Backbone atoms as SQL, in Angstrom:
CREATE TABLE atoms (id INTEGER PRIMARY KEY, chain TEXT, resi INTEGER, resn TEXT, atom TEXT, x REAL, y REAL, z REAL);
INSERT INTO atoms VALUES
  (1, 'A', 1, 'UNK', 'N', 23.008, 91.880, 54.519),
  (2, 'A', 1, 'UNK', 'CA', 23.049, 93.491, 53.900),
  (3, 'A', 1, 'UNK', 'C', 23.534, 93.451, 53.029),
  (4, 'A', 2, 'UNK', 'N', 23.448, 94.307, 52.489),
  (5, 'A', 2, 'UNK', 'CA', 23.911, 94.784, 51.016),
  (6, 'A', 2, 'UNK', 'C', 25.448, 95.545, 51.164),
  (7, 'A', 3, 'UNK', 'N', 26.173, 95.006, 50.254),
  (8, 'A', 3, 'UNK', 'CA', 27.480, 95.486, 50.583),
  (9, 'A', 3, 'UNK', 'C', 27.093, 97.251, 49.855),
  (10, 'A', 4, 'UNK', 'N', 26.448, 97.529, 49.587),
  (11, 'A', 4, 'UNK', 'CA', 26.821, 98.951, 48.589),
  (12, 'A', 4, 'UNK', 'C', 26.204, 99.850, 49.824),
  (13, 'A', 5, 'UNK', 'N', 25.258, 99.141, 51.021),
  (14, 'A', 5, 'UNK', 'CA', 24.399, 100.354, 51.822),
  (15, 'A', 5, 'UNK', 'C', 26.250, 100.741, 53.198),
  (16, 'A', 6, 'UNK', 'N', 26.250, 100.011, 53.353),
  (17, 'A', 6, 'UNK', 'CA', 27.166, 100.221, 53.557),
  (18, 'A', 6, 'UNK', 'C', 28.946, 101.115, 53.263),
  (19, 'A', 7, 'UNK', 'N', 28.680, 100.787, 52.428),
  (20, 'A', 7, 'UNK', 'CA', 30.552, 101.292, 51.268),
  (21, 'A', 7, 'UNK', 'C', 29.958, 102.658, 50.118),
  (22, 'A', 8, 'UNK', 'N', 30.840, 102.956, 49.260),
  (23, 'A', 8, 'UNK', 'CA', 30.620, 103.363, 48.532),
  (24, 'A', 8, 'UNK', 'C', 29.446, 104.558, 48.028),
  (25, 'A', 9, 'UNK', 'N', 29.702, 105.534, 49.024),
  (26, 'A', 9, 'UNK', 'CA', 29.256, 106.715, 48.753),
  (27, 'A', 9, 'UNK', 'C', 29.369, 107.098, 47.697),
  (28, 'A', 10, 'UNK', 'N', 29.482, 106.906, 46.901),
  (29, 'A', 10, 'UNK', 'CA', 30.574, 107.996, 46.178),
  (30, 'A', 10, 'UNK', 'C', 29.557, 107.402, 45.029),
  (31, 'A', 11, 'UNK', 'N', 28.763, 106.835, 44.872),
  (32, 'A', 11, 'UNK', 'CA', 27.426, 105.856, 43.756),
  (33, 'A', 11, 'UNK', 'C', 26.212, 107.011, 43.988),
  (34, 'A', 12, 'UNK', 'N', 26.061, 107.510, 45.034),
  (35, 'A', 12, 'UNK', 'CA', 25.247, 109.357, 45.038),
  (36, 'A', 12, 'UNK', 'C', 26.115, 109.454, 44.029),
  (37, 'A', 13, 'UNK', 'N', 27.049, 110.387, 44.044),
  (38, 'A', 13, 'UNK', 'CA', 27.616, 111.016, 43.522),
  (39, 'A', 13, 'UNK', 'C', 27.096, 111.381, 41.812),
  (40, 'A', 14, 'UNK', 'N', 26.408, 112.715, 41.316),
  (41, 'A', 14, 'UNK', 'CA', 25.991, 112.513, 40.068),
  (42, 'A', 14, 'UNK', 'C', 27.540, 112.510, 38.716),
  (43, 'A', 15, 'UNK', 'N', 27.648, 113.023, 39.593),
  (44, 'A', 15, 'UNK', 'CA', 29.464, 113.284, 38.722),
  (45, 'A', 15, 'UNK', 'C', 29.656, 111.957, 38.593),
  (46, 'A', 16, 'UNK', 'N', 30.191, 110.917, 39.013),
  (47, 'A', 16, 'UNK', 'CA', 30.261, 109.638, 39.096),
  (48, 'A', 16, 'UNK', 'C', 29.476, 108.779, 38.101),
  (49, 'A', 17, 'UNK', 'N', 27.933, 108.780, 38.827),
  (50, 'A', 17, 'UNK', 'CA', 27.225, 108.292, 37.791),
  (51, 'A', 17, 'UNK', 'C', 27.152, 108.491, 36.394),
  (52, 'A', 18, 'UNK', 'N', 27.464, 110.072, 35.336),
  (53, 'A', 18, 'UNK', 'CA', 27.498, 109.970, 34.266),
  (54, 'A', 18, 'UNK', 'C', 29.167, 109.522, 34.466),
  (55, 'A', 19, 'UNK', 'N', 30.057, 109.918, 35.150),
  (56, 'A', 19, 'UNK', 'CA', 31.738, 109.049, 34.432),
  (57, 'A', 19, 'UNK', 'C', 31.855, 107.483, 34.087),
  (58, 'A', 20, 'UNK', 'N', 30.247, 106.919, 35.115),
  (59, 'A', 20, 'UNK', 'CA', 30.298, 105.950, 35.010),
  (60, 'A', 20, 'UNK', 'C', 29.826, 105.290, 33.051),
  (61, 'A', 21, 'UNK', 'N', 28.826, 106.141, 33.343),
  (62, 'A', 21, 'UNK', 'CA', 28.041, 106.312, 31.351),
  (63, 'A', 21, 'UNK', 'C', 28.677, 106.770, 30.740),
  (64, 'A', 22, 'UNK', 'N', 29.716, 107.108, 30.859),
  (65, 'A', 22, 'UNK', 'CA', 31.005, 107.603, 29.571),
  (66, 'A', 22, 'UNK', 'C', 31.510, 106.723, 29.657),
  (67, 'A', 23, 'UNK', 'N', 32.266, 106.216, 30.860),
  (68, 'A', 23, 'UNK', 'CA', 33.147, 104.739, 30.314),
  (69, 'A', 23, 'UNK', 'C', 32.888, 103.574, 29.819),
  (70, 'A', 24, 'UNK', 'N', 31.544, 103.585, 30.212),
  (71, 'A', 24, 'UNK', 'CA', 30.308, 101.934, 29.863),
  (72, 'A', 24, 'UNK', 'C', 30.604, 102.643, 28.028),
  (73, 'A', 25, 'UNK', 'N', 30.680, 103.537, 27.972),
  (74, 'A', 25, 'UNK', 'CA', 30.052, 104.507, 26.052),
  (75, 'A', 25, 'UNK', 'C', 31.798, 103.755, 25.448),
  (76, 'A', 26, 'UNK', 'N', 32.517, 104.535, 26.416),
  (77, 'A', 26, 'UNK', 'CA', 33.970, 104.758, 25.682),
  (78, 'A', 26, 'UNK', 'C', 34.377, 102.981, 25.551),
  (79, 'A', 27, 'UNK', 'N', 33.742, 102.069, 26.526),
  (80, 'A', 27, 'UNK', 'CA', 34.751, 100.995, 26.213),
  (81, 'A', 27, 'UNK', 'C', 33.688, 100.249, 25.122),
  (82, 'A', 28, 'UNK', 'N', 32.529, 100.259, 25.127),
  (83, 'A', 28, 'UNK', 'CA', 31.854, 100.037, 24.062),
  (84, 'A', 28, 'UNK', 'C', 32.045, 100.567, 22.563),
  (85, 'A', 29, 'UNK', 'N', 32.981, 102.024, 22.091),
  (86, 'A', 29, 'UNK', 'CA', 33.277, 102.547, 21.139),
  (87, 'A', 29, 'UNK', 'C', 34.677, 101.964, 20.343),
  (88, 'A', 30, 'UNK', 'N', 34.922, 101.834, 22.245),
  (89, 'A', 30, 'UNK', 'CA', 36.674, 101.142, 20.747),
  (90, 'A', 30, 'UNK', 'C', 36.290, 99.671, 20.986),
  (91, 'A', 31, 'UNK', 'N', 35.715, 98.774, 21.216),
  (92, 'A', 31, 'UNK', 'CA', 35.105, 97.710, 20.596),
  (93, 'A', 31, 'UNK', 'C', 35.316, 97.473, 19.494),
  (94, 'A', 32, 'UNK', 'N', 35.338, 98.354, 18.187),
  (95, 'A', 32, 'UNK', 'CA', 34.815, 97.766, 17.394),
  (96, 'A', 32, 'UNK', 'C', 36.894, 99.097, 16.947),
  (97, 'A', 33, 'UNK', 'N', 37.950, 99.426, 17.120),
  (98, 'A', 33, 'UNK', 'CA', 38.874, 100.032, 16.646),
  (99, 'A', 33, 'UNK', 'C', 39.751, 98.871, 16.262),
  (100, 'A', 34, 'UNK', 'N', 40.641, 99.094, 15.384),
  (101, 'A', 34, 'UNK', 'CA', 41.907, 98.100, 15.151),
  (102, 'A', 34, 'UNK', 'C', 42.653, 97.399, 15.925),
  (103, 'A', 35, 'UNK', 'N', 42.465, 96.201, 15.843),
  (104, 'A', 35, 'UNK', 'CA', 43.499, 95.566, 16.788),
  (105, 'A', 35, 'UNK', 'C', 44.786, 95.553, 17.558),
  (106, 'A', 36, 'UNK', 'N', 45.554, 96.701, 15.974),
  (107, 'A', 36, 'UNK', 'CA', 46.675, 97.210, 15.978),
  (108, 'A', 36, 'UNK', 'C', 46.331, 98.218, 17.522),
  (109, 'A', 37, 'UNK', 'N', 45.421, 98.395, 17.790),
  (110, 'A', 37, 'UNK', 'CA', 45.411, 99.533, 18.618),
  (111, 'A', 37, 'UNK', 'C', 45.340, 99.185, 20.266),
  (112, 'A', 38, 'UNK', 'N', 45.223, 98.246, 20.655),
  (113, 'A', 38, 'UNK', 'CA', 44.593, 97.390, 21.383),
  (114, 'A', 38, 'UNK', 'C', 45.224, 97.670, 22.590),
  (115, 'A', 39, 'UNK', 'N', 46.440, 97.825, 22.052),
  (116, 'A', 39, 'UNK', 'CA', 47.804, 98.170, 23.479),
  (117, 'A', 39, 'UNK', 'C', 47.715, 99.535, 23.587),
  (118, 'A', 40, 'UNK', 'N', 47.224, 100.448, 22.599),
  (119, 'A', 40, 'UNK', 'CA', 47.521, 101.042, 22.736),
  (120, 'A', 40, 'UNK', 'C', 46.064, 102.521, 22.907),
  (121, 'A', 41, 'UNK', 'N', 46.160, 103.148, 21.974),
  (122, 'A', 41, 'UNK', 'CA', 44.809, 104.204, 21.694),
  (123, 'A', 41, 'UNK', 'C', 43.605, 103.084, 22.508),
  (124, 'A', 42, 'UNK', 'N', 43.076, 101.929, 22.424),
  (125, 'A', 42, 'UNK', 'CA', 42.089, 101.361, 22.865),
  (126, 'A', 42, 'UNK', 'C', 42.637, 101.548, 24.575),
  (127, 'A', 43, 'UNK', 'N', 43.547, 100.989, 25.084),
  (128, 'A', 43, 'UNK', 'CA', 44.237, 101.100, 26.463),
  (129, 'A', 43, 'UNK', 'C', 44.039, 102.180, 27.084),
  (130, 'A', 44, 'UNK', 'N', 44.020, 103.214, 26.200),
  (131, 'A', 44, 'UNK', 'CA', 44.446, 104.337, 27.166),
  (132, 'A', 44, 'UNK', 'C', 42.898, 105.551, 26.951),
  (133, 'A', 45, 'UNK', 'N', 42.730, 105.360, 25.816),
  (134, 'A', 45, 'UNK', 'CA', 41.459, 105.797, 26.288),
  (135, 'A', 45, 'UNK', 'C', 39.906, 104.940, 27.471),
  (136, 'A', 46, 'UNK', 'N', 40.368, 104.009, 27.404),
  (137, 'A', 46, 'UNK', 'CA', 39.794, 103.039, 28.192),
  (138, 'A', 46, 'UNK', 'C', 40.261, 103.253, 30.039),
  (139, 'A', 47, 'UNK', 'N', 41.886, 103.399, 29.948),
  (140, 'A', 47, 'UNK', 'CA', 41.748, 104.099, 31.281),
  (141, 'A', 47, 'UNK', 'C', 41.881, 105.158, 31.543),
  (142, 'A', 48, 'UNK', 'N', 42.109, 106.122, 30.814),
  (143, 'A', 48, 'UNK', 'CA', 41.700, 107.231, 31.240),
  (144, 'A', 48, 'UNK', 'C', 39.950, 107.884, 31.803),
  (145, 'A', 49, 'UNK', 'N', 39.212, 106.721, 31.185),
  (146, 'A', 49, 'UNK', 'CA', 37.771, 107.501, 31.285),
  (147, 'A', 49, 'UNK', 'C', 37.221, 106.214, 32.666),
  (148, 'A', 50, 'UNK', 'N', 38.132, 105.061, 32.932),
  (149, 'A', 50, 'UNK', 'CA', 38.081, 105.032, 34.258),
  (150, 'A', 50, 'UNK', 'C', 38.567, 105.291, 35.303),
  (151, 'A', 51, 'UNK', 'N', 39.681, 106.169, 34.711),
  (152, 'A', 51, 'UNK', 'CA', 40.027, 106.608, 35.856),
  (153, 'A', 51, 'UNK', 'C', 39.529, 108.083, 36.524),
  (154, 'A', 52, 'UNK', 'N', 38.466, 108.288, 35.392),
  (155, 'A', 52, 'UNK', 'CA', 37.313, 109.666, 35.769),
  (156, 'A', 52, 'UNK', 'C', 36.851, 109.089, 37.069),
  (157, 'A', 53, 'UNK', 'N', 36.357, 108.056, 36.607),
  (158, 'A', 53, 'UNK', 'CA', 35.157, 107.615, 37.789),
  (159, 'A', 53, 'UNK', 'C', 35.989, 106.969, 39.057),
  (160, 'A', 54, 'UNK', 'N', 37.109, 106.657, 39.125),
  (161, 'A', 54, 'UNK', 'CA', 38.156, 106.088, 40.216),
  (162, 'A', 54, 'UNK', 'C', 38.809, 107.553, 41.126),
  (163, 'A', 55, 'UNK', 'N', 39.009, 107.965, 39.969),
  (164, 'A', 55, 'UNK', 'CA', 38.995, 109.081, 41.061),
  (165, 'A', 55, 'UNK', 'C', 37.303, 109.920, 42.076),
  (166, 'A', 56, 'UNK', 'N', 36.993, 110.159, 40.933),
  (167, 'A', 56, 'UNK', 'CA', 36.135, 110.504, 41.644),
  (168, 'A', 56, 'UNK', 'C', 35.294, 109.938, 43.517),
  (169, 'A', 57, 'UNK', 'N', 35.016, 108.775, 42.945),
  (170, 'A', 57, 'UNK', 'CA', 35.161, 107.484, 44.006),
  (171, 'A', 57, 'UNK', 'C', 36.150, 108.067, 45.190),
  (172, 'A', 58, 'UNK', 'N', 37.471, 108.412, 45.130),
  (173, 'A', 58, 'UNK', 'CA', 38.394, 108.014, 46.220),
  (174, 'A', 58, 'UNK', 'C', 38.268, 109.603, 46.522),
  (175, 'A', 59, 'UNK', 'N', 38.150, 110.762, 45.777),
  (176, 'A', 59, 'UNK', 'CA', 37.942, 111.643, 46.449),
  (177, 'A', 59, 'UNK', 'C', 36.606, 111.827, 47.513),
  (178, 'A', 60, 'UNK', 'N', 35.717, 111.504, 47.382),
  (179, 'A', 60, 'UNK', 'CA', 34.905, 111.509, 47.387),
  (180, 'A', 60, 'UNK', 'C', 34.935, 110.568, 49.486),
  (181, 'A', 61, 'UNK', 'N', 35.634, 109.789, 49.000),
  (182, 'A', 61, 'UNK', 'CA', 36.104, 108.833, 50.424),
  (183, 'A', 61, 'UNK', 'C', 37.034, 109.740, 51.855),
  (184, 'A', 62, 'UNK', 'N', 37.410, 110.836, 50.711),
  (185, 'A', 62, 'UNK', 'CA', 39.017, 111.639, 51.241),
  (186, 'A', 62, 'UNK', 'C', 38.156, 112.639, 52.354),
  (187, 'A', 63, 'UNK', 'N', 39.467, 112.626, 53.921),
  (188, 'A', 63, 'UNK', 'CA', 38.708, 113.098, 55.208),
  (189, 'A', 63, 'UNK', 'C', 38.633, 114.483, 54.798),
  (190, 'A', 64, 'UNK', 'N', 39.708, 115.299, 53.985),
  (191, 'A', 64, 'UNK', 'CA', 39.844, 117.031, 53.832),
  (192, 'A', 64, 'UNK', 'C', 39.139, 117.530, 52.968),
  (193, 'A', 65, 'UNK', 'N', 39.099, 118.425, 52.936),
  (194, 'A', 65, 'UNK', 'CA', 38.178, 119.206, 51.628),
  (195, 'A', 65, 'UNK', 'C', 39.284, 119.019, 50.694),
  (196, 'A', 66, 'UNK', 'N', 40.750, 119.630, 51.234),
  (197, 'A', 66, 'UNK', 'CA', 41.435, 119.588, 50.325),
  (198, 'A', 66, 'UNK', 'C', 41.915, 118.028, 49.410),
  (199, 'A', 67, 'UNK', 'N', 42.168, 117.239, 50.423),
  (200, 'A', 67, 'UNK', 'CA', 42.118, 115.590, 50.062),
  (201, 'A', 67, 'UNK', 'C', 40.896, 115.945, 48.635),
  (202, 'A', 68, 'UNK', 'N', 39.925, 115.936, 49.405),
  (203, 'A', 68, 'UNK', 'CA', 38.878, 115.768, 47.981),
  (204, 'A', 68, 'UNK', 'C', 39.011, 116.544, 46.671),
  (205, 'A', 69, 'UNK', 'N', 39.074, 117.547, 46.879),
  (206, 'A', 69, 'UNK', 'CA', 39.775, 118.502, 45.719),
  (207, 'A', 69, 'UNK', 'C', 40.857, 117.947, 44.896),
  (208, 'A', 70, 'UNK', 'N', 41.821, 117.390, 45.465),
  (209, 'A', 70, 'UNK', 'CA', 42.881, 116.910, 44.686),
  (210, 'A', 70, 'UNK', 'C', 42.067, 116.109, 43.872),
  (211, 'A', 71, 'UNK', 'N', 41.934, 115.187, 44.312),
  (212, 'A', 71, 'UNK', 'CA', 41.204, 113.644, 43.434),
  (213, 'A', 71, 'UNK', 'C', 39.938, 114.174, 42.365),
  (214, 'A', 72, 'UNK', 'N', 39.350, 115.007, 43.062),
  (215, 'A', 72, 'UNK', 'CA', 38.477, 116.071, 42.256),
  (216, 'A', 72, 'UNK', 'C', 39.180, 116.401, 40.419),
  (217, 'A', 73, 'UNK', 'N', 40.249, 117.110, 40.971),
  (218, 'A', 73, 'UNK', 'CA', 41.397, 117.583, 39.869),
  (219, 'A', 73, 'UNK', 'C', 41.689, 116.956, 38.607),
  (220, 'A', 74, 'UNK', 'N', 41.662, 115.442, 40.144),
  (221, 'A', 74, 'UNK', 'CA', 42.670, 114.342, 38.711),
  (222, 'A', 74, 'UNK', 'C', 41.747, 113.994, 37.704),
  (223, 'A', 75, 'UNK', 'N', 40.755, 113.663, 38.358),
  (224, 'A', 75, 'UNK', 'CA', 39.453, 113.311, 37.454),
  (225, 'A', 75, 'UNK', 'C', 39.186, 113.880, 36.630),
  (226, 'A', 76, 'UNK', 'N', 39.059, 115.141, 36.531),
  (227, 'A', 76, 'UNK', 'CA', 39.075, 116.410, 35.416),
  (228, 'A', 76, 'UNK', 'C', 40.012, 116.003, 34.607),
  (229, 'A', 77, 'UNK', 'N', 41.501, 116.004, 35.319),
  (230, 'A', 77, 'UNK', 'CA', 42.640, 115.876, 34.278),
  (231, 'A', 77, 'UNK', 'C', 42.408, 114.797, 33.394),
  (232, 'A', 78, 'UNK', 'N', 41.963, 113.685, 33.905),
  (233, 'A', 78, 'UNK', 'CA', 41.645, 112.249, 32.683),
  (234, 'A', 78, 'UNK', 'C', 40.538, 112.257, 32.389),
  (235, 'A', 79, 'UNK', 'N', 39.814, 113.775, 32.252),
  (236, 'A', 79, 'UNK', 'CA', 38.315, 113.679, 31.445),
  (237, 'A', 79, 'UNK', 'C', 39.054, 114.335, 30.486),
  (238, 'A', 80, 'UNK', 'N', 40.173, 115.655, 30.248),
  (239, 'A', 80, 'UNK', 'CA', 40.725, 116.024, 29.535),
  (240, 'A', 80, 'UNK', 'C', 41.648, 114.861, 28.556),
  (241, 'A', 81, 'UNK', 'N', 42.131, 114.442, 29.164),
  (242, 'A', 81, 'UNK', 'CA', 42.252, 113.192, 28.399),
  (243, 'A', 81, 'UNK', 'C', 41.845, 112.062, 27.544),
  (244, 'A', 82, 'UNK', 'N', 40.585, 111.260, 27.944),
  (245, 'A', 82, 'UNK', 'CA', 39.976, 111.358, 27.480),
  (246, 'A', 82, 'UNK', 'C', 39.723, 112.120, 25.813),
  (247, 'A', 83, 'UNK', 'N', 38.755, 113.426, 26.346),
  (248, 'A', 83, 'UNK', 'CA', 38.956, 114.409, 24.782),
  (249, 'A', 83, 'UNK', 'C', 39.976, 114.135, 24.085),
  (250, 'A', 84, 'UNK', 'N', 40.929, 114.141, 24.339),
  (251, 'A', 84, 'UNK', 'CA', 42.708, 114.318, 23.226),
  (252, 'A', 84, 'UNK', 'C', 42.255, 113.019, 22.662),
  (253, 'A', 85, 'UNK', 'N', 42.094, 111.648, 23.435),
  (254, 'A', 85, 'UNK', 'CA', 42.172, 111.035, 22.546),
  (255, 'A', 85, 'UNK', 'C', 40.662, 110.329, 21.788),
  (256, 'A', 86, 'UNK', 'N', 40.017, 110.790, 21.884),
  (257, 'A', 86, 'UNK', 'CA', 38.523, 110.966, 21.107),
  (258, 'A', 86, 'UNK', 'C', 38.887, 111.709, 20.072),
  (259, 'A', 87, 'UNK', 'N', 39.851, 113.001, 20.368),
  (260, 'A', 87, 'UNK', 'CA', 40.234, 113.814, 18.916),
  (261, 'A', 87, 'UNK', 'C', 40.988, 113.069, 18.179),
  (262, 'A', 88, 'UNK', 'N', 41.916, 112.276, 18.718),
  (263, 'A', 88, 'UNK', 'CA', 43.060, 111.456, 17.984),
  (264, 'A', 88, 'UNK', 'C', 42.003, 110.274, 16.755),
  (265, 'A', 89, 'UNK', 'N', 40.731, 109.747, 18.148),
  (266, 'A', 89, 'UNK', 'CA', 40.747, 108.271, 17.812),
  (267, 'A', 89, 'UNK', 'C', 39.581, 109.040, 15.992),
  (268, 'A', 90, 'UNK', 'N', 39.246, 110.666, 16.043),
  (269, 'A', 90, 'UNK', 'CA', 38.048, 111.174, 15.260),
  (270, 'A', 90, 'UNK', 'C', 39.174, 111.302, 13.846),
  (271, 'A', 91, 'UNK', 'N', 40.387, 111.652, 14.202),
  (272, 'A', 91, 'UNK', 'CA', 41.118, 111.603, 13.102),
  (273, 'A', 91, 'UNK', 'C', 41.914, 110.547, 12.141),
  (274, 'A', 92, 'UNK', 'N', 42.365, 109.842, 12.998),
  (275, 'A', 92, 'UNK', 'CA', 42.288, 108.422, 12.755),
  (276, 'A', 92, 'UNK', 'C', 40.861, 107.937, 11.291),
  (277, 'A', 93, 'UNK', 'N', 39.922, 108.323, 12.087),
  (278, 'A', 93, 'UNK', 'CA', 38.791, 108.148, 11.513),
  (279, 'A', 93, 'UNK', 'C', 38.526, 106.387, 12.106),
  (280, 'A', 94, 'UNK', 'N', 38.698, 105.800, 13.297),
  (281, 'A', 94, 'UNK', 'CA', 37.709, 105.028, 13.865),
  (282, 'A', 94, 'UNK', 'C', 36.667, 105.244, 14.795),
  (283, 'A', 95, 'UNK', 'N', 36.609, 106.713, 14.495),
  (284, 'A', 95, 'UNK', 'CA', 34.811, 107.108, 15.165),
  (285, 'A', 95, 'UNK', 'C', 34.164, 108.044, 13.748),
  (286, 'A', 96, 'UNK', 'N', 33.173, 107.893, 14.127),
  (287, 'A', 96, 'UNK', 'CA', 32.894, 108.661, 13.238),
  (288, 'A', 96, 'UNK', 'C', 32.266, 110.309, 13.621),
  (289, 'A', 97, 'UNK', 'N', 31.955, 111.123, 12.835),
  (290, 'A', 97, 'UNK', 'CA', 31.709, 112.738, 13.939),
  (291, 'A', 97, 'UNK', 'C', 30.225, 111.999, 14.656),
  (292, 'A', 98, 'UNK', 'N', 29.655, 111.624, 14.221),
  (293, 'A', 98, 'UNK', 'CA', 28.636, 111.649, 15.341),
  (294, 'A', 98, 'UNK', 'C', 28.665, 110.486, 16.424),
  (295, 'A', 99, 'UNK', 'N', 29.462, 110.228, 15.933),
  (296, 'A', 99, 'UNK', 'CA', 30.028, 109.053, 17.867),
  (297, 'A', 99, 'UNK', 'C', 31.004, 110.069, 18.219),
  (298, 'A', 100, 'UNK', 'N', 31.479, 110.964, 17.634),
  (299, 'A', 100, 'UNK', 'CA', 32.559, 111.681, 18.138),
  (300, 'A', 100, 'UNK', 'C', 31.466, 112.873, 18.976),
  (301, 'A', 101, 'UNK', 'N', 30.702, 113.502, 18.029),
  (302, 'A', 101, 'UNK', 'CA', 29.564, 113.885, 19.137),
  (303, 'A', 101, 'UNK', 'C', 29.039, 113.627, 20.093),
  (304, 'A', 102, 'UNK', 'N', 29.126, 112.376, 19.973),
  (305, 'A', 102, 'UNK', 'CA', 28.008, 111.765, 21.311),
  (306, 'A', 102, 'UNK', 'C', 28.955, 111.692, 22.509),
  (307, 'A', 103, 'UNK', 'N', 30.263, 111.106, 22.513),
  (308, 'A', 103, 'UNK', 'CA', 30.890, 110.806, 22.881),
  (309, 'A', 103, 'UNK', 'C', 31.597, 112.065, 23.937),
  (310, 'A', 104, 'UNK', 'N', 31.372, 113.563, 23.272),
  (311, 'A', 104, 'UNK', 'CA', 32.000, 114.632, 23.361),
  (312, 'A', 104, 'UNK', 'C', 30.806, 115.236, 24.094),
  (313, 'A', 105, 'UNK', 'N', 29.365, 114.801, 24.252),
  (314, 'A', 105, 'UNK', 'CA', 28.301, 115.408, 24.413),
  (315, 'A', 105, 'UNK', 'C', 28.186, 114.783, 26.139),
  (316, 'A', 106, 'UNK', 'N', 28.273, 113.522, 26.456),
  (317, 'A', 106, 'UNK', 'CA', 28.712, 113.291, 27.778),
  (318, 'A', 106, 'UNK', 'C', 29.869, 113.196, 28.515),
  (319, 'A', 107, 'UNK', 'N', 30.829, 113.562, 27.361),
  (320, 'A', 107, 'UNK', 'CA', 32.294, 114.262, 28.412),
  (321, 'A', 107, 'UNK', 'C', 32.221, 115.542, 28.662),
  (322, 'A', 108, 'UNK', 'N', 31.112, 116.591, 27.802),
  (323, 'A', 108, 'UNK', 'CA', 30.805, 117.913, 28.350),
  (324, 'A', 108, 'UNK', 'C', 30.263, 117.822, 29.578),
  (325, 'A', 109, 'UNK', 'N', 29.279, 117.097, 30.258),
  (326, 'A', 109, 'UNK', 'CA', 28.107, 116.543, 31.116),
  (327, 'A', 109, 'UNK', 'C', 29.413, 116.292, 32.122),
  (328, 'A', 110, 'UNK', 'N', 30.077, 115.394, 32.337),
  (329, 'A', 110, 'UNK', 'CA', 30.598, 114.714, 33.646),
  (330, 'A', 110, 'UNK', 'C', 31.946, 116.444, 33.601),
  (331, 'A', 111, 'UNK', 'N', 32.338, 116.404, 32.513),
  (332, 'A', 111, 'UNK', 'CA', 33.368, 118.259, 33.079),
  (333, 'A', 111, 'UNK', 'C', 32.831, 119.219, 33.325),
  (334, 'A', 112, 'UNK', 'N', 31.458, 119.262, 33.436),
  (335, 'A', 112, 'UNK', 'CA', 30.816, 120.338, 33.918),
  (336, 'A', 112, 'UNK', 'C', 30.298, 119.703, 35.403),
  (337, 'A', 113, 'UNK', 'N', 30.316, 118.687, 35.921),
  (338, 'A', 113, 'UNK', 'CA', 30.074, 118.385, 36.694),
  (339, 'A', 113, 'UNK', 'C', 31.039, 118.201, 38.168),
  (340, 'A', 114, 'UNK', 'N', 31.949, 118.047, 37.028),
  (341, 'A', 114, 'UNK', 'CA', 33.321, 117.698, 38.134),
  (342, 'A', 114, 'UNK', 'C', 33.907, 119.300, 38.752),
  (343, 'A', 115, 'UNK', 'N', 33.499, 120.352, 37.705),
  (344, 'A', 115, 'UNK', 'CA', 33.811, 121.436, 38.037),
  (345, 'A', 115, 'UNK', 'C', 33.127, 122.090, 38.658),
  (346, 'A', 116, 'UNK', 'N', 31.432, 121.609, 38.963),
  (347, 'A', 116, 'UNK', 'CA', 30.720, 121.974, 39.769),
  (348, 'A', 116, 'UNK', 'C', 31.255, 121.575, 41.665),
  (349, 'A', 117, 'UNK', 'N', 31.802, 119.740, 40.834),
  (350, 'A', 117, 'UNK', 'CA', 32.655, 119.676, 42.607),
  (351, 'A', 117, 'UNK', 'C', 33.584, 120.194, 43.122),
  (352, 'A', 118, 'UNK', 'N', 34.364, 120.749, 41.948),
  (353, 'A', 118, 'UNK', 'CA', 35.943, 121.579, 42.362),
  (354, 'A', 118, 'UNK', 'C', 35.170, 123.525, 42.637),
  (355, 'A', 119, 'UNK', 'N', 34.192, 123.841, 42.985),
  (356, 'A', 119, 'UNK', 'CA', 33.820, 124.408, 42.965),
  (357, 'A', 119, 'UNK', 'C', 32.741, 125.108, 44.460),
  (358, 'A', 120, 'UNK', 'N', 32.420, 123.593, 44.918),
  (359, 'A', 120, 'UNK', 'CA', 31.728, 123.445, 45.256),
  (360, 'A', 120, 'UNK', 'C', 32.162, 123.566, 47.266);
């Protein structure tokens, strides 16, 4: 039996699927950052992006609505952290305006979906 069929209902969440796409994009985007940023901005951006996914996954497994909403709110907070770090990356010229715009578009979609989860 496939492990995914018995666990991970979070994979069905469109918000989680989009957060995964965002996280993978962030990992790829940060590959070209200067080596001096490896343990600073790269680490923070990657951690924040993967935290969006993790909080959505954890929240989906919580037994009460209040617990789920708490995790979804943390996911939204992590999304804001990604937004902040992307802005800094643009200001430091580590990413182009086009890369920034693309990442921001993905982030806007994720944030919208998380907001909808919080409202449901």
